[in-house]
C-alpha positions in Angstrom: 144.3 40.4 -219.4 140.8 40.0 -218.0 138.0 40.8 -220.4 135.1 42.9 -219.3 132.9 39.8 -219.1 135.5 37.9 -217.0 135.7 40.9 -214.6 131.9 41.1 -214.4 131.5 37.3 -213.8 134.2 37.4 -211.1 132.5 40.3 -209.3 129.1 38.5 -209.4 130.7 35.3 -208.0 132.2 37.0 -205.0 129.7 39.6 -204.0 127.7 37.5 -201.5 130.7 36.1 -199.8 132.3 39.6 -199.7 129.2 41.0 -198.1 129.0 38.3 -195.5 132.6 38.8 -194.6 132.2 42.5 -194.4 129.1 42.2 -192.2 131.1 40.0 -189.8 133.8 42.6 -189.5 131.9 45.8 -189.3 128.6 44.5 -187.9 126.6 47.0 -190.0 124.8 45.9 -193.2 124.8 49.3 -194.8 128.5 49.9 -194.1 129.3 46.4 -195.4 127.4 47.1 -198.7 129.5 50.3 -199.0 132.7 48.5 -198.4 132.0 45.8 -200.9 130.9 48.4 -203.5 134.0 50.5 -202.9 136.2 47.3 -203.2 134.5 46.3 -206.5 134.9 49.8 -207.9 138.6 49.9 -206.9 139.2 46.5 -208.5 137.5 47.5 -211.7 139.2 51.0 -211.9 142.7 50.1 -210.9 143.1 46.4 -211.7 140.6 45.6 -214.4 143.4 45.1 -216.9 145.1 42.4 -214.9 144.9 38.7 -215.8 141.7 37.0 -214.6 143.6 34.6 -212.3 145.0 37.6 -210.3 141.6 39.0 -209.6 140.7 36.9 -206.5 143.8 37.8 -204.6 143.6 41.5 -205.6 140.0 41.7 -204.6 140.6 40.1 -201.2 143.4 42.5 -200.5 141.3 45.5 -201.6 138.4 44.3 -199.5 140.6 44.0 -196.4 142.0 47.5 -197.0 138.6 49.0 -197.5 137.4 47.4 -194.3 140.5 48.8 -192.4 139.8 52.2 -194.0 136.2 52.1 -192.7 137.4 51.3 -189.2 139.9 54.2 -189.4 137.1 56.6 -190.6 134.8 55.4 -187.8 137.5 56.0 -185.2 138.2 59.4 -186.4 134.6 60.4 -186.8 133.8 59.1 -183.3 136.7 61.0 -181.9 135.5 64.3 -183.5 131.8 63.9 -183.4 129.9 62.3 -180.5 126.4 62.1 -181.8 124.0 60.3 -179.4 122.1 58.8 -182.3 125.2 56.7 -183.1 124.5 54.8 -179.8 120.9 53.9 -180.5 120.0 50.4 -181.6 117.8 50.1 -184.6 115.0 47.7 -183.8 113.1 47.7 -187.0 116.0 46.6 -189.3 118.0 44.5 -186.9 121.5 43.1 -187.2 122.8 40.6 -189.8 121.4 37.2 -189.0 123.3 34.2 -190.3 120.0 32.2 -190.3 118.7 34.4 -193.1 121.4 33.1 -195.4 121.5 29.5 -194.2 119.7 27.1 -196.5 119.1 23.3 -196.1 120.6 22.0 -199.4 121.0 18.3 -199.1 118.9 17.4 -202.1 115.9 16.4 -200.1 112.7 18.4 -199.6 112.2 17.4 -196.0 110.7 19.7 -193.4 112.3 20.4 -190.1 110.3 20.3 -186.9 109.9 23.6 -185.1 112.1 22.2 -182.3 114.9 21.3 -184.6 114.6 24.7 -186.4 114.7 26.5 -183.1 117.6 24.5 -181.8 119.6 25.1 -185.0 118.8 28.8 -184.8 120.1 29.0 -181.3 123.3 27.1 -182.0 124.0 29.2 -185.1 123.4 32.4 -183.1 125.9 31.2 -180.4 128.5 30.3 -183.0 128.0 33.7 -184.8 128.4 35.5 -181.4 131.6 33.7 -180.6 133.0 34.4 -184.1 132.3 38.1 -183.6 134.1 37.9 -180.2 137.4 36.8 -181.8 140.1 39.4 -182.2 139.9 41.0 -185.6 143.0 39.3 -187.2 141.9 35.9 -185.9 138.3 36.5 -187.2 139.6 37.6 -190.6 141.9 34.6 -191.0 139.2 32.2 -189.8 136.6 33.6 -192.1 138.9 33.6 -195.1 140.1 30.1 -194.5 136.9 28.3 -193.4 134.1 30.6 -194.7 135.6 31.5 -198.0 137.6 28.3 -198.3 140.8 30.1 -199.3 144.1 28.2 -198.9 146.8 29.4 -196.6 148.8 31.2 -199.3 145.8 33.1 -200.6 144.8 34.1 -197.1 148.3 35.3 -196.3 148.5 37.3 -199.5 145.0 38.9 -198.8 145.9 39.7 -195.2 149.4 40.9 -196.0 151.1 38.6 -193.6 153.1 35.4 -193.7 151.6 31.9 -194.1 152.8 31.1 -190.6 150.8 34.0 -189.2 147.7 32.8 -190.9 148.2 29.3 -189.5 148.7 30.8 -186.0 145.6 33.1 -186.3 143.5 30.2 -187.5 144.7 27.8 -184.9 144.0 30.3 -182.1 140.6 31.1 -183.5 139.6 27.4 -183.7 140.9 26.8 -180.2 139.0 29.8 -178.8 135.8 28.9 -180.6 136.1 25.3 -179.5 136.6 26.2 -175.9 133.8 28.8 -175.9 131.3 26.6 -177.6 132.2 23.6 -175.5 131.6 25.7 -172.4 128.1 26.4 -173.8 127.5 22.6 -174.4 128.0 22.7 -178.1 130.2 20.0 -179.6 131.9 20.7 -182.8 
């Protein structure tokens, strides 16, 4: 059984990755924060007494379910209420930007030239845009496998599908990303 400290340490260790994953899915920082918070609460309330080694898989599954629930609520809300303010783009807060979270951590304290920084920013924006264009299941599998570095079995359990499906989704995502980025002149 996980102690209160183990549960707290686990939640601290996954909060940033869970937020990034949620932002990629819902493309809304406030909604992503709500999803992660709901997921953490559900884990603590319903599964806090489970062994510590079960927490990662349980949390991934809960996070996936909370994300799906959010999409269902959005679909229902949009079908019932058509509020024009929902279609406005907020210019002061902006969208999630991968560059805000990217750090150069190679042990050196070198400085990039403005040209290199700009080039890197443009490439990352193009990669981020292409990831967001992937179908939802491919994007989910790709992010779990390569962003969160989960193995195939963990990803399959979190997504509620077979390992073969995870491999198929990842393969298709990598092929689609490679093709799209190659067309833009970006070599992976």
